[in-house]
PDB file with SEQRES, HELIX, SHEET and CRYST1 records, atoms N, CA, C and O in Angstrom:
SEQRES   1 A   51  MET GLU ILE ILE LEU ASN GLU TYR HIS LYS LYS ALA ASN          
SEQRES   2 A   51  ALA LYS MET ARG GLN LYS VAL GLU TYR TRP LYS ALA HIS          
SEQRES   3 A   51  PRO LEU SER ARG SER GLU SER LEU ARG ARG LEU LYS LEU          
SEQRES   4 A   51  LEU ARG GLU GLN ARG ILE ALA LYS GLN THR ASN TRP              
HELIX    1 AA1 GLU A    7  ALA A   25  1                                  19    
HELIX    2 AA2 ARG A   30  ASN A   50  1                                  21    
CRYST1    1.000    1.000    1.000  90.00  90.00  90.00 P 1           1          
ATOM      1  N   MET A   1     192.928  68.481  -1.792  1.00  0.00           N  
ATOM      2  CA  MET A   1     191.586  68.849  -1.700  1.00  0.00           C  
ATOM      3  C   MET A   1     190.683  67.737  -2.293  1.00  0.00           C  
ATOM      4  O   MET A   1     190.892  67.292  -3.422  1.00  0.00           O  
ATOM      5  N   GLU A   2     189.732  67.328  -1.547  1.00  0.00           N  
ATOM      6  CA  GLU A   2     188.949  66.227  -1.875  1.00  0.00           C  
ATOM      7  C   GLU A   2     187.721  66.729  -2.723  1.00  0.00           C  
ATOM      8  O   GLU A   2     187.116  67.764  -2.444  1.00  0.00           O  
ATOM      9  N   ILE A   3     187.417  65.940  -3.740  1.00  0.00           N  
ATOM     10  CA  ILE A   3     186.343  66.319  -4.674  1.00  0.00           C  
ATOM     11  C   ILE A   3     185.010  65.690  -4.086  1.00  0.00           C  
ATOM     12  O   ILE A   3     184.946  64.492  -3.809  1.00  0.00           O  
ATOM     13  N   ILE A   4     184.072  66.466  -3.929  1.00  0.00           N  
ATOM     14  CA  ILE A   4     182.731  65.875  -3.449  1.00  0.00           C  
ATOM     15  C   ILE A   4     181.697  66.181  -4.601  1.00  0.00           C  
ATOM     16  O   ILE A   4     181.464  67.321  -5.004  1.00  0.00           O  
ATOM     17  N   LEU A   5     181.109  65.046  -5.081  1.00  0.00           N  
ATOM     18  CA  LEU A   5     180.060  65.153  -6.044  1.00  0.00           C  
ATOM     19  C   LEU A   5     178.687  65.131  -5.391  1.00  0.00           C  
ATOM     20  O   LEU A   5     178.425  64.355  -4.472  1.00  0.00           O  
ATOM     21  N   ASN A   6     177.849  65.975  -5.873  1.00  0.00           N  
ATOM     22  CA  ASN A   6     176.465  65.958  -5.372  1.00  0.00           C  
ATOM     23  C   ASN A   6     175.678  64.966  -6.331  1.00  0.00           C  
ATOM     24  O   ASN A   6     176.211  64.403  -7.287  1.00  0.00           O  
ATOM     25  N   GLU A   7     174.384  64.822  -5.974  1.00  0.00           N  
ATOM     26  CA  GLU A   7     173.499  63.873  -6.822  1.00  0.00           C  
ATOM     27  C   GLU A   7     173.522  64.277  -8.133  1.00  0.00           C  
ATOM     28  O   GLU A   7     173.705  63.404  -8.980  1.00  0.00           O  
ATOM     29  N   TYR A   8     173.351  65.608  -8.538  1.00  0.00           N  
ATOM     30  CA  TYR A   8     173.205  66.034  -9.873  1.00  0.00           C  
ATOM     31  C   TYR A   8     174.422  65.682 -10.678  1.00  0.00           C  
ATOM     32  O   TYR A   8     174.239  65.252 -11.817  1.00  0.00           O  
ATOM     33  N   HIS A   9     175.709  65.822 -10.191  1.00  0.00           N  
ATOM     34  CA  HIS A   9     176.833  65.455 -10.796  1.00  0.00           C  
ATOM     35  C   HIS A   9     177.027  63.961 -11.028  1.00  0.00           C  
ATOM     36  O   HIS A   9     177.563  63.505 -12.038  1.00  0.00           O  
ATOM     37  N   LYS A  10     176.557  63.243 -10.032  1.00  0.00           N  
ATOM     38  CA  LYS A  10     176.602  61.746 -10.125  1.00  0.00           C  
ATOM     39  C   LYS A  10     175.713  61.233 -11.304  1.00  0.00           C  
ATOM     40  O   LYS A  10     176.102  60.356 -12.075  1.00  0.00           O  
ATOM     41  N   LYS A  11     174.451  61.860 -11.394  1.00  0.00           N  
ATOM     42  CA  LYS A  11     173.650  61.458 -12.489  1.00  0.00           C  
ATOM     43  C   LYS A  11     174.077  61.887 -13.808  1.00  0.00           C  
ATOM     44  O   LYS A  11     173.917  61.141 -14.773  1.00  0.00           O  
ATOM     45  N   ALA A  12     174.640  63.100 -13.929  1.00  0.00           N  
ATOM     46  CA  ALA A  12     175.244  63.565 -15.105  1.00  0.00           C  
ATOM     47  C   ALA A  12     176.491  62.757 -15.578  1.00  0.00           C  
ATOM     48  O   ALA A  12     176.747  62.608 -16.773  1.00  0.00           O  
ATOM     49  N   ASN A  13     177.224  62.263 -14.607  1.00  0.00           N  
ATOM     50  CA  ASN A  13     178.430  61.469 -15.006  1.00  0.00           C  
ATOM     51  C   ASN A  13     177.905  60.102 -15.481  1.00  0.00           C  
ATOM     52  O   ASN A  13     178.442  59.579 -16.458  1.00  0.00           O  
ATOM     53  N   ALA A  14     176.927  59.516 -14.871  1.00  0.00           N  
ATOM     54  CA  ALA A  14     176.413  58.198 -15.271  1.00  0.00           C  
ATOM     55  C   ALA A  14     175.729  58.268 -16.702  1.00  0.00           C  
ATOM     56  O   ALA A  14     175.821  57.356 -17.524  1.00  0.00           O  
ATOM     57  N   LYS A  15     175.053  59.416 -16.903  1.00  0.00           N  
ATOM     58  CA  LYS A  15     174.419  59.538 -18.208  1.00  0.00           C  
ATOM     59  C   LYS A  15     175.523  59.645 -19.369  1.00  0.00           C  
ATOM     60  O   LYS A  15     175.375  59.086 -20.456  1.00  0.00           O  
ATOM     61  N   MET A  16     176.631  60.409 -19.039  1.00  0.00           N  
ATOM     62  CA  MET A  16     177.700  60.559 -19.985  1.00  0.00           C  
ATOM     63  C   MET A  16     178.405  59.205 -20.293  1.00  0.00           C  
ATOM     64  O   MET A  16     178.780  58.895 -21.424  1.00  0.00           O  
ATOM     65  N   ARG A  17     178.555  58.414 -19.168  1.00  0.00           N  
ATOM     66  CA  ARG A  17     179.142  57.132 -19.351  1.00  0.00           C  
ATOM     67  C   ARG A  17     178.245  56.190 -20.191  1.00  0.00           C  
ATOM     68  O   ARG A  17     178.769  55.361 -20.935  1.00  0.00           O  
ATOM     69  N   GLN A  18     177.034  56.293 -20.092  1.00  0.00           N  
ATOM     70  CA  GLN A  18     176.027  55.490 -20.944  1.00  0.00           C  
ATOM     71  C   GLN A  18     176.154  55.907 -22.333  1.00  0.00           C  
ATOM     72  O   GLN A  18     176.086  55.047 -23.210  1.00  0.00           O  
ATOM     73  N   LYS A  19     176.343  57.210 -22.651  1.00  0.00           N  
ATOM     74  CA  LYS A  19     176.426  57.683 -23.987  1.00  0.00           C  
ATOM     75  C   LYS A  19     177.746  57.078 -24.547  1.00  0.00           C  
ATOM     76  O   LYS A  19     177.747  56.476 -25.621  1.00  0.00           O  
ATOM     77  N   VAL A  20     178.827  57.243 -23.827  1.00  0.00           N  
ATOM     78  CA  VAL A  20     180.093  56.743 -24.346  1.00  0.00           C  
ATOM     79  C   VAL A  20     180.033  55.278 -24.672  1.00  0.00           C  
ATOM     80  O   VAL A  20     180.552  54.817 -25.690  1.00  0.00           O  
ATOM     81  N   GLU A  21     179.359  54.523 -23.743  1.00  0.00           N  
ATOM     82  CA  GLU A  21     179.303  53.016 -24.009  1.00  0.00           C  
ATOM     83  C   GLU A  21     178.480  52.720 -25.323  1.00  0.00           C  
ATOM     84  O   GLU A  21     178.837  51.828 -26.093  1.00  0.00           O  
ATOM     85  N   TYR A  22     177.508  53.402 -25.522  1.00  0.00           N  
ATOM     86  CA  TYR A  22     176.592  53.285 -26.676  1.00  0.00           C  
ATOM     87  C   TYR A  22     177.400  53.557 -27.904  1.00  0.00           C  
ATOM     88  O   TYR A  22     177.403  52.765 -28.846  1.00  0.00           O  
ATOM     89  N   TRP A  23     178.075  54.653 -27.903  1.00  0.00           N  
ATOM     90  CA  TRP A  23     178.889  55.000 -29.120  1.00  0.00           C  
ATOM     91  C   TRP A  23     179.990  54.049 -29.409  1.00  0.00           C  
ATOM     92  O   TRP A  23     180.321  53.830 -30.574  1.00  0.00           O  
ATOM     93  N   LYS A  24     180.589  53.458 -28.380  1.00  0.00           N  
ATOM     94  CA  LYS A  24     181.666  52.464 -28.591  1.00  0.00           C  
ATOM     95  C   LYS A  24     181.030  51.260 -29.133  1.00  0.00           C  
ATOM     96  O   LYS A  24     181.695  50.588 -29.922  1.00  0.00           O  
ATOM     97  N   ALA A  25     179.766  50.862 -28.810  1.00  0.00           N  
ATOM     98  CA  ALA A  25     179.200  49.674 -29.388  1.00  0.00           C  
ATOM     99  C   ALA A  25     178.505  49.936 -30.741  1.00  0.00           C  
ATOM    100  O   ALA A  25     178.143  48.978 -31.425  1.00  0.00           O  
ATOM    101  N   HIS A  26     178.302  51.264 -31.164  1.00  0.00           N  
ATOM    102  CA  HIS A  26     177.670  51.471 -32.333  1.00  0.00           C  
ATOM    103  C   HIS A  26     178.518  52.712 -33.012  1.00  0.00           C  
ATOM    104  O   HIS A  26     178.035  53.844 -33.036  1.00  0.00           O  
ATOM    105  N   PRO A  27     179.629  52.459 -33.483  1.00  0.00           N  
ATOM    106  CA  PRO A  27     180.450  53.552 -34.134  1.00  0.00           C  
ATOM    107  C   PRO A  27     179.774  54.013 -35.417  1.00  0.00           C  
ATOM    108  O   PRO A  27     179.002  53.287 -36.042  1.00  0.00           O  
ATOM    109  N   LEU A  28     180.100  55.266 -35.788  1.00  0.00           N  
ATOM    110  CA  LEU A  28     179.514  55.809 -37.012  1.00  0.00           C  
ATOM    111  C   LEU A  28     180.468  55.360 -38.243  1.00  0.00           C  
ATOM    112  O   LEU A  28     181.677  55.176 -38.101  1.00  0.00           O  
ATOM    113  N   SER A  29     179.835  55.221 -39.361  1.00  0.00           N  
ATOM    114  CA  SER A  29     180.696  54.904 -40.525  1.00  0.00           C  
ATOM    115  C   SER A  29     181.421  56.208 -40.953  1.00  0.00           C  
ATOM    116  O   SER A  29     181.117  57.319 -40.519  1.00  0.00           O  
ATOM    117  N   ARG A  30     182.376  55.969 -41.817  1.00  0.00           N  
ATOM    118  CA  ARG A  30     183.244  57.084 -42.213  1.00  0.00           C  
ATOM    119  C   ARG A  30     182.418  58.122 -42.972  1.00  0.00           C  
ATOM    120  O   ARG A  30     182.587  59.330 -42.800  1.00  0.00           O  
ATOM    121  N   SER A  31     181.571  57.640 -43.768  1.00  0.00           N  
ATOM    122  CA  SER A  31     180.720  58.603 -44.534  1.00  0.00           C  
ATOM    123  C   SER A  31     179.833  59.319 -43.730  1.00  0.00           C  
ATOM    124  O   SER A  31     179.628  60.493 -44.035  1.00  0.00           O  
ATOM    125  N   GLU A  32     179.230  58.807 -42.698  1.00  0.00           N  
ATOM    126  CA  GLU A  32     178.265  59.463 -41.768  1.00  0.00           C  
ATOM    127  C   GLU A  32     179.026  60.440 -40.991  1.00  0.00           C  
ATOM    128  O   GLU A  32     178.546  61.554 -40.781  1.00  0.00           O  
ATOM    129  N   SER A  33     180.267  60.080 -40.514  1.00  0.00           N  
ATOM    130  CA  SER A  33     181.175  61.035 -39.721  1.00  0.00           C  
ATOM    131  C   SER A  33     181.522  62.255 -40.648  1.00  0.00           C  
ATOM    132  O   SER A  33     181.444  63.413 -40.236  1.00  0.00           O  
ATOM    133  N   LEU A  34     181.867  61.962 -41.786  1.00  0.00           N  
ATOM    134  CA  LEU A  34     182.126  63.147 -42.700  1.00  0.00           C  
ATOM    135  C   LEU A  34     181.011  64.036 -42.986  1.00  0.00           C  
ATOM    136  O   LEU A  34     181.141  65.259 -43.041  1.00  0.00           O  
ATOM    137  N   ARG A  35     179.805  63.358 -43.184  1.00  0.00           N  
ATOM    138  CA  ARG A  35     178.562  64.160 -43.408  1.00  0.00           C  
ATOM    139  C   ARG A  35     178.254  65.100 -42.181  1.00  0.00           C  
ATOM    140  O   ARG A  35     177.895  66.267 -42.335  1.00  0.00           O  
ATOM    141  N   ARG A  36     178.413  64.528 -41.003  1.00  0.00           N  
ATOM    142  CA  ARG A  36     178.157  65.369 -39.799  1.00  0.00           C  
ATOM    143  C   ARG A  36     179.198  66.430 -39.683  1.00  0.00           C  
ATOM    144  O   ARG A  36     178.813  67.565 -39.401  1.00  0.00           O  
ATOM    145  N   LEU A  37     180.564  66.190 -39.878  1.00  0.00           N  
ATOM    146  CA  LEU A  37     181.470  67.212 -39.836  1.00  0.00           C  
ATOM    147  C   LEU A  37     181.191  68.418 -40.864  1.00  0.00           C  
ATOM    148  O   LEU A  37     181.356  69.605 -40.579  1.00  0.00           O  
ATOM    149  N   LYS A  38     180.765  67.956 -42.039  1.00  0.00           N  
ATOM    150  CA  LYS A  38     180.517  68.962 -43.047  1.00  0.00           C  
ATOM    151  C   LYS A  38     179.362  69.811 -42.574  1.00  0.00           C  
ATOM    152  O   LYS A  38     179.449  71.035 -42.663  1.00  0.00           O  
ATOM    153  N   LEU A  39     178.281  69.229 -42.075  1.00  0.00           N  
ATOM    154  CA  LEU A  39     177.063  69.948 -41.541  1.00  0.00           C  
ATOM    155  C   LEU A  39     177.578  70.921 -40.488  1.00  0.00           C  
ATOM    156  O   LEU A  39     177.270  72.104 -40.633  1.00  0.00           O  
ATOM    157  N   LEU A  40     178.347  70.555 -39.415  1.00  0.00           N  
ATOM    158  CA  LEU A  40     178.806  71.404 -38.370  1.00  0.00           C  
ATOM    159  C   LEU A  40     179.593  72.511 -38.954  1.00  0.00           C  
ATOM    160  O   LEU A  40     179.426  73.649 -38.516  1.00  0.00           O  
ATOM    161  N   ARG A  41     180.486  72.265 -39.960  1.00  0.00           N  
ATOM    162  CA  ARG A  41     181.331  73.286 -40.506  1.00  0.00           C  
ATOM    163  C   ARG A  41     180.411  74.390 -41.210  1.00  0.00           C  
ATOM    164  O   ARG A  41     180.719  75.577 -41.106  1.00  0.00           O  
ATOM    165  N   GLU A  42     179.281  73.991 -41.927  1.00  0.00           N  
ATOM    166  CA  GLU A  42     178.495  74.764 -42.633  1.00  0.00           C  
ATOM    167  C   GLU A  42     177.710  75.624 -41.593  1.00  0.00           C  
ATOM    168  O   GLU A  42     177.549  76.827 -41.803  1.00  0.00           O  
ATOM    169  N   GLN A  43     177.215  75.010 -40.460  1.00  0.00           N  
ATOM    170  CA  GLN A  43     176.592  75.746 -39.399  1.00  0.00           C  
ATOM    171  C   GLN A  43     177.411  76.790 -38.829  1.00  0.00           C  
ATOM    172  O   GLN A  43     176.942  77.908 -38.618  1.00  0.00           O  
ATOM    173  N   ARG A  44     178.695  76.467 -38.549  1.00  0.00           N  
ATOM    174  CA  ARG A  44     179.705  77.392 -37.917  1.00  0.00           C  
ATOM    175  C   ARG A  44     179.856  78.575 -38.877  1.00  0.00           C  
ATOM    176  O   ARG A  44     179.754  79.726 -38.453  1.00  0.00           O  
ATOM    177  N   ILE A  45     180.095  78.311 -40.143  1.00  0.00           N  
ATOM    178  CA  ILE A  45     180.304  79.458 -41.134  1.00  0.00           C  
ATOM    179  C   ILE A  45     179.069  80.296 -41.132  1.00  0.00           C  
ATOM    180  O   ILE A  45     179.144  81.522 -41.052  1.00  0.00           O  
ATOM    181  N   ALA A  46     177.981  79.683 -41.216  1.00  0.00           N  
ATOM    182  CA  ALA A  46     176.655  80.492 -41.245  1.00  0.00           C  
ATOM    183  C   ALA A  46     176.588  81.377 -40.057  1.00  0.00           C  
ATOM    184  O   ALA A  46     176.331  82.572 -40.204  1.00  0.00           O  
ATOM    185  N   LYS A  47     176.810  80.846 -38.856  1.00  0.00           N  
ATOM    186  CA  LYS A  47     176.718  81.696 -37.637  1.00  0.00           C  
ATOM    187  C   LYS A  47     177.818  82.792 -37.678  1.00  0.00           C  
ATOM    188  O   LYS A  47     177.537  83.903 -37.226  1.00  0.00           O  
ATOM    189  N   GLN A  48     178.944  82.573 -38.145  1.00  0.00           N  
ATOM    190  CA  GLN A  48     180.081  83.516 -38.167  1.00  0.00           C  
ATOM    191  C   GLN A  48     179.757  84.645 -39.138  1.00  0.00           C  
ATOM    192  O   GLN A  48     180.027  85.808 -38.838  1.00  0.00           O  
ATOM    193  N   THR A  49     179.212  84.342 -40.238  1.00  0.00           N  
ATOM    194  CA  THR A  49     178.883  85.336 -41.241  1.00  0.00           C  
ATOM    195  C   THR A  49     177.719  86.215 -40.857  1.00  0.00           C  
ATOM    196  O   THR A  49     177.628  87.377 -41.252  1.00  0.00           O  
ATOM    197  N   ASN A  50     176.790  85.603 -40.040  1.00  0.00           N  
ATOM    198  CA  ASN A  50     175.595  86.415 -39.608  1.00  0.00           C  
ATOM    199  C   ASN A  50     175.967  87.262 -38.325  1.00  0.00           C  
ATOM    200  O   ASN A  50     175.147  88.077 -37.902  1.00  0.00           O  
ATOM    201  N   TRP A  51     177.076  87.103 -37.754  1.00  0.00           N  
ATOM    202  CA  TRP A  51     177.460  87.662 -36.457  1.00  0.00           C  
ATOM    203  C   TRP A  51     177.718  89.119 -36.719  1.00  0.00           C  
ATOM    204  O   TRP A  51     178.065  89.860 -35.798  1.00  0.00           O  
TER     205      TRP A  51                                                      
END                                                                             
């Protein structure tokens, strides 16, 4: 089965590639990564307790 991408998917893929290239060139520091993980964890816990 051949995969056919329409213009929307081509644009979405190009945008994702740009993001990946940016983050490869500008990696986060360890402390910033840990800070973001902590924030995400707190948000998930808050969402689960309010559910």
